[in-house]
Structure formats: C-alpha cells, structure tokens
N, C-alpha and C positions, 0 to 999 in steps of 0.2 A: 207531660208531653215535652218538656226540654229534656228530661235525661233522657227520654226515648230517642230524641235529635241529635243528642250529643252521642251518642250509641250508633246512631246511624250517619256521623261525618256531615248531617246533615240540619247544622243550624243555622247560623248568618251567611253560609255560604249558601244555604238553597232559599234564602227569603227574598228572592227575587233582585237580589243587591249585585249579583253577580261574582261577589268575594271569593276568591279560591281558599282553600285551606291554609290557616299558617300554625306555625309552630307555637309552643307556649314560650312566652317571655315577652309575644310581641303587641300586646294587647295595653299596654303601660309605657311612657317615655321616662323610666325611672333611670337614673344614672347610679351605679354601684360603685363601691369603695375604689374598685380598679379604674373607674371611667368608662366603664360599658352600658349603653343603652341600648333602645329597640332597634336603632339604626347602625351598629356596630354589628361588622360584616363577620360571618363565622361560619367552620366548616357545619356538615350536614351532622356530625357529633357535637355541634354545639361550641366547639372550641374558636375563643376570640382570635381573627387573625390579624397579627400584627404587620406584616409583610405580604402583599397580594400581588407583588410587581417581580418576585425574584425566586426561580429555584435554589435549593441548597446543593451547594457545589463544592468544590476542595477549591479554595482559590475562589477570586471573584471571577475569573475567567477559567476556572478548571472543569473537570466531567462533574454531573451532577451524582447523585449518591441513588441508591435502590429506596432507602427509606421516606423520600419524600411524598408522606404520605399526603399531606395539603394538596400536592399538584398531584396525586394518582387520583385521588376522590374526584379531584375537578375535571382531570381529563378524561378520566374513565367514563367519567359521567357525561361529558360533551360529546363522546363517540357516540352514547346511547341515547340521545336526547332526540331522537325523532322515533316516534312511531312508524309501522309500517301505514303509507299512505292510502286510503280509500281506493279501492280501484274505479269506482264510480264514485261522483261526489265531492272528489280530493278538493277542489278549490273552492273556497265556501267564506260567508262574513254570518256573524250573528248578533243578537242582541237579546235583551231581558223586556218583558211588558207584562200588560194585564190583558184577560180576556173577562168580556163583563156581558153577562148572560142577559136577555131579551126577558126570558121567563116563559115566552110563545116562539112556536114554529107559525112564521106567517100571522094569522089573526087567533091561531089554534092554542089550546092548551096543550104545551109539548109535552105533558105526561100522556096524553093520547096516544104518542108515539114511542116515545123513551124513559124511561124509569134512571136515567143518568144525572147524578144529582149534580153537575157542573150546570145543566141548563135549566134546572126547574124554577128558580126564583128570579125575577127580575132586579137587574141591579148585583145580584152574586158575580163577585169578583175571583179568578183564578187568576195565579200567577203563571207565566208560559216564559220559553226559550225557543228561539226561531234561529234556524240555519238554514239560509240560503247558500247554493251554490252553481256552480256548471255542473252538469252530469261527465260527459265523457272526457276532459283533459286533466292534466296534472296541475299540481297542487299550485304552483306559480304561472299557470297560462295566463295569456291575457282576457279579460271579462268581455272583452269583444269579439270572443270567437262563438261562430254559429253551433246552435249547442241549445236542448230543453236546460230551463231550471230548475234547481232543486227547490222546495219548497217546505220544510219540515218543521212542523210545531210540536214542544214538548208542553203539555198541560201539565201541571202538578197539582192535582185534584185532591178533594176529601179522602178520596176511594184509591188512591195511587194513580201513578202516570198513567197519560192517554198521548201517545205520541199518533198524530196526523202527518204522514208520511206521503208526500207529494210533487209535483212540478208545476210549470208557470202554464204548462199546456193543457189540454182538458182528456186529452189522447194519448197514447202509447203505439209504440212502430209494432210490438208482437202480442198477440193473447195467448200466448202458451208460456208459462216460465219454462218450459224446456229449451225454447230458442233463445233465451235470455244472453246467456255466456256468448255464443253465437252472434249475437247483435253487438255486443260492446266490443268483441274482437273485431269486427268489422269494422266500428269505429275508432280503433286505437290503430298506431303505427303500424306500417309492416313491421312483420318479425324478421325482416332481412335487412331491410334498408332504414328502418325503422322513421318512416315519414308517413304522416296520414296522406290516404288519395280518394279521391272523387269516385274511382275506379271501385276501391274495395268498399264503400259503404255502399254503392249502388249496384253492386254485384249483389249483396244479400238482399236489397230493397226490391232490384228486379225479381227475383227469385221469392217474394215475400209480399203479396200483392195487399195481404191487410195492412200493409204500410203506410200504402199511397194516401190516407186520412193525415197521419201526421207530415208525410213529406208536404202537402199541401199548406203547411203550418209552418215546419222548421225551415223551410227553403224560400220562404217569403219575410217579409220583417220581423215575422213575429218568431221569427228563430233568434232576433238579437233585441232582447227587450234593453231597451237602453238604461235601465239600472234595477237595483232590487226594490226599491220604494214601489214604480211604479208599473206594475206587473201584477198579471194577475195570478191566483195560486188555487191548486186544484187537489183531491184526493186521487183522481184517477180511477181506481179502483172502484168496485161496489160493494157497499158494505151493510150492514143491517144495523136497524133499529129495533132495541125490545123493550116493550111496556109492563107495566108491574102485572099484569096476567100473562109473561110469557109468551105474547102475539109482537109478531115481528112484520118488519117493512123493509124494502131495500131502499138505500139512501145514497145520494152520490154529497159529496162535499165541494163546496165553491168558496175561494176567498176573493172580495171585490174590494180593489185599493180605492180608497175615497182620495187621493191624489189624483188620481185619473191613469192612462194607460196610455204608455208610449212606447214606440218601438223604434229601430233605425235599420237603416239600407244597407249594403254590404260597402258601399263606398263612405259613407258617414261614419261606420263602425269602425273602417279604415283609418279614417283622417284621425278620429281620439285614440286608436292604440298608436298611431305614430306620437302619442302625447303623454298617456296616464294607461298602462296595461293593470291598473288598480281602480279603475275608477268607479265601478259600480261598491267594492268595498269603504271609496273614501267616501262617496256620496253617501252610504249608510250611516256609517259614523256621525258625519259632520252634520249631517242633518237633527240627528238626535243629540249630539252635542249642543246643538244650538236650541235646543228646546222646540224645535220643529218635528214631532212626534208623530210619524208613520201611520195610520190607521187604514184597517181592511175589516170590512162587514162578511162575518162568515153566512153565507145561504147553504140551502141544503135544496134536492131534489128529492122526492120521495115517490115512487111506487110501491104499490101491492107485491108481495112475496110472491112468486111465479114465475112463468115461462112466455106468460104475455106471446101467445101467439098470433096477437091481433098485430104486433108490432113487424116491418120487415129487418129486424136485427136482433138478437139476442142481448137482453140490459143486461148480462154478466159480461159482457164484449166490451174490455177497454179500449179498443180502437174505435169505438161510437162514442156520440154523443147522444144524450138523451133531450129531444127536441123542447126548447123551454114552453112554446105553445102547450105542449100536451103532460110537460111537466116543470111549472113554473120555479124561478128560484123563490124559496122563503127564507128571509133571516131571520136568524137565531141569536145572534151579537156579535160583538165587535171588540176588535182585538187593537189594543195600544201597543208601541214597541217605543220604550220610554227613557232604556239604558243601555249604553254601552258596557261590552266585557269590558274588565280590568286587566285579564289575561289571558291573549287568544288562545294560544296552547290548551289552558286549564278548561277553558269554559267553550272555547269554539271547534278546534281539534279535536278534543277527548268526550264532547258532547256523542252521544251514540241515541239512536234512534230504531225505530223497529215496526213494522206493520201490524203485527202482533200483538202490541202495548195495549189493550182494551181496558176498561173498566165496565162495571156491571150497568147494562142498559146499552150497551153497545155489543156489535156481535160482526163476524165474517159472515160473506156470503161466498157463491161455492164458486167465484171469479178463479179461474185456472193461474191467471198472474198473481191474484193477492197469495192465495195458498203458497205459491212458490215464495214471493217476496219475504211472507209471514216465518218461513223458515232463514231465508238466506241473509235478511238484512243484521239480525240478533246475532247469526253465526258467524257473520264480518266482524261484528263487533266484538266479540269474546276472542276471536286471533287477533285482531288489531290492537284493541286496546289490554283486552288480557281477561281472565275470567270473571275475575273480581269487579269489573268496569262500573256495575250498578252501585260497587259502595262510593264511587266518585262524585263530589259535591253537586256537579253540574246533572247528573244522572239520577242521583239518587231520588226518592219520593219525598213529599218534605212532611208524611205521617211517620209512624211507628211501623218498622220491617222486622218481623221476626220468621226466619227460618232453619232447615235445619241443613242448608247448604254451608259446609264448611271447607277452608283451606281453598287452596290452590296459590297459582302467582299474584301475589301483590295484596293479598287480604290484610285490610285494614282492621277491620274489628268483627266484632261476632254479632249476627242479626239474632241478637236474643230477647226475649219478652224479663220486663221487671219481674223478680222472683221465681222465675224459670230454673226449672233444675240442670243447669248444664254439664249435667253427666249423661243426660238423655239428648241426644241428637237424632232421634228417630221419631216416628208416629206410626200408630198408635202407642199410647204410653200409661200405664197407670202411675207414673213418678213424678208427678207435677212435669211431665212435657209440655210442648204447644199441641195446641186443640184445633179442631176445624170450625169454620167460621159457622153460625146458625142461619142457617138458609132463610131469609126472608121474602124472596119471592120464586116464582116456579120458573126454571130454565126453562129456553127456547129451544123445541125438539123436533127439528123439521122431520119430515119423512120422506126416506129413500126406498127408489125400487128401480133395479136396472141391471143389466147387464156391465161388469168390470170391464173395460174399452179403453183402447188406446187411437181415438180419433180425433179430429176437427169437429168442432161445431158445426150444426146443419144451416143455420142463416148466418152464412158469414159476409154477404152485401158488402165486398171489400170496396165498390167502386163510386156509392151513391152519396154517401157523405162527403166524399173525397171531391167529387167532382161540385156538390154545391159549397162548400166551402172556397172553390174556385173561384163560383161565380159571386160569390159573395165578398169576395176581395174588391178593394177600389183597386182602378187602373192603376197607381201606382206599387202599390204591391202585387200584383199578377205582372206587373214589367218586372220587380225585381226577383221575383219567383223564377219567371222562364231565362233571364239571365245568370242567377245564381246556378240553375240547374246545366246550362249550356256552359257556365265555365266549368262545370265537377265533371261533365261529360266529354267535353271535346276530346280528350285524349283518352279516353276510357273505349276500352274493347268495344268494337261494335257489335257483338253480341248484348254487351252489357246494356249499350244507348239504344240499340234499336226496339230492346224487351222495353225499357222505361217510356220511349215512345209510343209504344205499343198500350202500355197500363196507363199512360196519361191521356190518352185517345181514349179509353175506356171510361175515365172518370169523366172526360168533357174533351168533346171533338176540338174543339178551340186550344185548349192545353197541349194535346200532342201536336196539333198540326206548327203552332208558335213554339214547341218546342224543336220538331224537325226542320224547321226552316231557321230557325239559330244554330242548330248546329252543323247546318249544311254551310253558312255564311261562314262562321266563325272557322271552319275546317277548310274553306275555301280563301282564308285570308281576307275577307270582305266585311267582318266586322268582329270587334275585340271580344273577346270572353268576357263573361263577367265573375262575379265572385271575388271576395279576396282568401279562402280558405283553402278549397277544396282545387283550384284550377292550377293544374301543374305547368301550364304555360306560364302562367305570372312566377309560380315559384322558381321555375328553373332560370328567368328573367332575371328574379333577384337574387340567385347565384353567381351568376356572370356580371350583373351589377356592380354587387359588391366590390370584383376585383378591379371593373373598370374604373369606378369612381374613387376608389380610393387612394389616399394621399402616398406615396412613397416615404419609407424613413430610413434614416442609416442606422446600422448595428450600434452599440455602446458598450 
C-alpha cells in the first residue's frame, strides 16, 4: 500500500493531515558542508539562493540582464500563480476531519438499503475534507452577502472517493440543468456596467415560478448564515442507495450542525461587514485551532424508488422538500472537523468536487439537475485546475489508483499497478495490462419506457411549499424577507416588481399584500427600503456619500 500511495502522490498529504506535496530534501534538518539545510531558500531547480533581494544588473544601478534565471523563474511563476476562479462557489474556506458511521440508518441495519462500505460498521472512521463557500460572488467578496452557501464534503473511502456536493439550503432555484447558466448570469454583475442588481435576479425569478420556494428562504435571514459552523447542509438533489441485491431506494442527504443554527438579518450583516468581510473563514479557522471542533450529524430521508403519484410534487424535483413527517430524518453518522489546512491554495482552492463521484452502493437518480451537475462540476475542474487535477494530493483517493489515462498538462505520475507492463496502456490485453475488477454484487438496473421529450415535469406545484415556508417563518424572519425584497425591487422595472407581487400572492396572500404595500410606500418615500445588497437606492447613495464624506488632500 505504501508503494501505491507514493505512486499516487497520496501518502502523508492524504492522511487527513492536510500536508501539501513537498519536494525531496525537506524531511530532515541536516546541514550540508556548504551550510544548506531544510530551510535554505532555493529555486524550483533546487539551486540554493544566496541573494534573493536584487536583480543581476550592470553595476548596482545599471540595467538588468536577460540571463536573470532566478528572477525569471520567480516572476514568471508569480504571473501564473492564480488558476481561473470558480464561476460559482469562488469564495471558500475548508477543513479536514473524520466521518464516523453509526452502522445503522435510524434503528435499522444500513445494509438493508445500501452496500456502501463507509456506512456498514458502527465506529468506522473515514477521513474527509470539507469546503464551505458562497455561490454567486467572487473569490474576495464579503462573507456577509446574501447567497446560498456551498457545503461540499469529500470522503476518502476504502472504495475510492465520494463527493457529497450540496448547499446549506435544502432546495434550489431551478429543476432543469438547461437553465443553470441563465440563473447564474442573472445573479452575476451586469455585463455592461459590472454591478449586480435586484432587477436582474428578480427578472429571472419572475419568469421562473419554481424559484419561489428558494426565494422564501434566500431573502429571509436564512440567506445569510452567521458562519459556516452553525449552518445546515444538504445534498439538495435526490440520489439512490443500492443494496447487495441491486435493489434501490431514493435518498436525500442532510447535515445537521450540533452547534445549532444561527442566521443574520440584512442590517446585522451590514454591521459585521463594516468590520470584517472574512468573518466566516476566520470563525471556522479559529474554532478548529482552539480545539473547539465543529460537528454535524448526517441524516438521510428514504423513499421507495418510483414516481409516487400519491404526492403532490415529484420526488426528483430539487425545488421541493420531502415532508419530514412522511419521510423522517434518519441519522447515519457524525462528522468532526479537526484540522485546518496548512496551505489554502493547495488544499482549499485546488480542491475539486463533483456530484458524479460516487462509490459502490451509491447511485444517481433521474433528477434533471443532478444529471446536468454531474457533467458540469467535473468538467469545470478539468478546465480550472487541469486535466490531471485528480493527481493532486487533496483530490487523490487514499487507495491504489490504476488507470490507462496518460499525459495531459501537469501529469505528475503514471497511475500504474505494481508489476504492470508499462508498455500496455489499453484494455483488454493479454500482455499483463490492467484488468477489470470482479463483480461482487449485481448492478442496479432500473427499467425505462417512454418517449424522448423536451418538456417540464407534470407535478410542478410551484407555490405550495413556498407559501408553507412563508407561514413557518417567525415574525422577524417574515419582516426581514419583505424588507429585503422591497429593497431589491423598489428601483426595478414595474413589469418585474408587479410579476413578483403576483407570484408572492400565489404563495400566500399576506406575502403578496405586504410586498405590494412595501413597494408602494418605498416608492412614495414614506418608507425606507430594506436590504443591503441589491438595493439600488442605497448603493447609489453610497457613491455620493463617498465623495461628500471624504477629506480633501493636497497633491504631493
């Protein structure tokens, strides 16, 4: 196993310690005859540097010469030290930890539902790496902005990696992956003036009624979690569990924080942002550093595989929640985050997740969003980090890897097996190449019959659960929801705001009435608009205040 791990660059760096890849000569602090030791600064070629302060020049103030290899290596790497930022989930923080299985699902043996080995034994521990993030904003954006939060967990299991990629909220804006680029474009800055506006996002939502359930969460305090430790996580999409007989059930995943749940209103977030725009990253790092390790319990909801016509929603619709009274939360294990990264770029920025990364016993459902995400997520990482991103220690599994995939940018090693004929990079072969694994359990083989269509699902029911969520909010949460929507829509085109009033009324008449009254009062100047992010009145005022409040200075 040690040999295999070394071949995969996955030894110490993948042991859950978060150690980045290190070069040769850094394991012992032995001083050479020339005085060089493990802390001696070198070039990437290993050349010791005796002067890292000055270019090589003609005279101490003369022109620099082209053969400045030390400088050229340093500056050319600096020019390239940023990989393309994630289009979504750009702003993130991460930590290492461990997942401990309960060996059961609720009170039942878990083997009844899944043959996935990481769940099968009480007390079994699996190393994990978790990346929390905001979704729509850039890499250095404030962590107080209204946005869903990403909650992605990489399990380094004995059968290879499993990525559970989700958000803090249990629902999403859209149910069909075809609309994902449009959704994200509406939340990104305007392509002309490069500013986000409430009009843009609500223009999209006003024409996408399925998004109303998400709106009921996102524009309430649930849209601004207090930090990463005290927020829930959800797989959002519907997956399947498969048992040893190849039988499947539908499953939804939920992370419940044992630290409790805390959210912020817009005004509270605004006050925090004025003092610290990295507060959630700092909170996570400092609690782990102090030994106050955050924990989450992983719960699942289980439903028999099928269309379930008795329900008023489609169980594969990711804009819907499965009612807990019908499909209870069943605990299956607990995750503890107990180690901070040692290098943010190597471990957090280059960490790569994909919804298609499943192990035996876990499978896909026909959820349309899940199908689209499964291609998009991994494809993004191949573009962003590179073809061989899975050879990086943070992404590589902790078990032996053997593939016939070769070459590509930044290939670090060959995924070969011990004693494999390295001349053979194809399969099948009679010349000691790689062989298929033996089948130990039957595949899950669902049966399909139907026409190939391009249509929406039948049971859309876009407003019922959104209205229920509105009524479940506490009074202060409803107040914040109305205030934030009024702030975002006051300066929007009336075609957009009128449509949003109509959709909110469809969810709950009180919601529509309060939004209409708030907009009327705000536009008449009788009521201050709410919100602190999409409120164009407040953002324009801030532009003027910056000049009016500023102090004059003389040129120098």
